[in-house]
N, C-alpha and C positions, 0 to 999 in steps of 0.2 A: 059230349059226355061230361057229366058233372062229377064233382067229388062227392064221396059219401060223407054224410054228416057224422062227426065224432060225438060220442056220448059226453055230455057235460059231467065233469067230476063234481061230486057233492062238496059243499064248503067244509073246510076243516072244523072240527069240534072246538068250541071255545073252552079253554081250561079255566077252572075257577081259581082265582088268586086268593090266597089266605093272608091274613094280616101277619106282620112281623113285629110290630110295635103295639104295646097295650098300655092300659092305665095301671098305676101302682096300687096294690091293695093296702099299703101302709100310708103313703102320703096323698093318695087319691089324685095324683097329677096325671092328666091325660097324655097319652103317647110318650111316656117317660121310660117304660120298661122295654128293653131290647132283648130278644132271645137269640142266642148263638148256639150252633150245633157243631161240635168237634167230632167228626166221624172217625178220625184217626184214633182218638182215645175213647170214643163212645161216651162222651159227656155232653149234656145239654145244660146251658146256663141262662138264667134270666136275671138281668141286672137293671135296677132303677138308676137313672142318671141323676135324679134329684136327691133322693134320700140314701143312696148307696146300698139299699137292701139287695140281697141276692139269693138265688136258689139254684142248686145243682142237682141233676139227676142223670141216671144212665139212659142212653137212647139206643134205638135200633135203626135199621135202614129205612123203616117206614115212618119214623118220628118226624113231625113238623114242629114249627115254632109254637103253634097254638096248643100242641100237646104238652109242651113244657110249661107254658103259662097255666094251662088247666090243672096240671099236677100241683103247681105252686098254690093255686087258689084252693084246691082240695086239701092240701096239707095245712094251710092256714085255718080252714074251717075245722079240720080234725083237731088241731091243737086248741082252738078256741072252745070246742065242745068238751074236750077233756078237762080244761081248766074250769068250765062252768059246772061240770059234774062233780069236781073235787070240792067245790065251795058249798 
C-alpha cells in the first residue's frame, strides 16, 4: 500500500514593493528624498538630503511613503498655480 498524494500548496502571492526614496521637486536630484512615517505621533515627513527641503503631513494606518511624496508634489503644484493666477 502506498501513501496518498498530498495536495500541493499554491505558491505565496508576491507583494508589490513600493519605493521609499524619490527625486526632489526642488533640486531635481534623483533618489535624494527620503520619507519617514512616525506612527506614534501620526506624522509623515519627506526630506531631501541635498537641498534640505522638507514636507510634513498627518498620516493614517494605511499611509505609505509614496502617499507622503504624492501629497508633497500636489502641494507644490497647488502653490505654483495659485502664484500663477495671482500674476
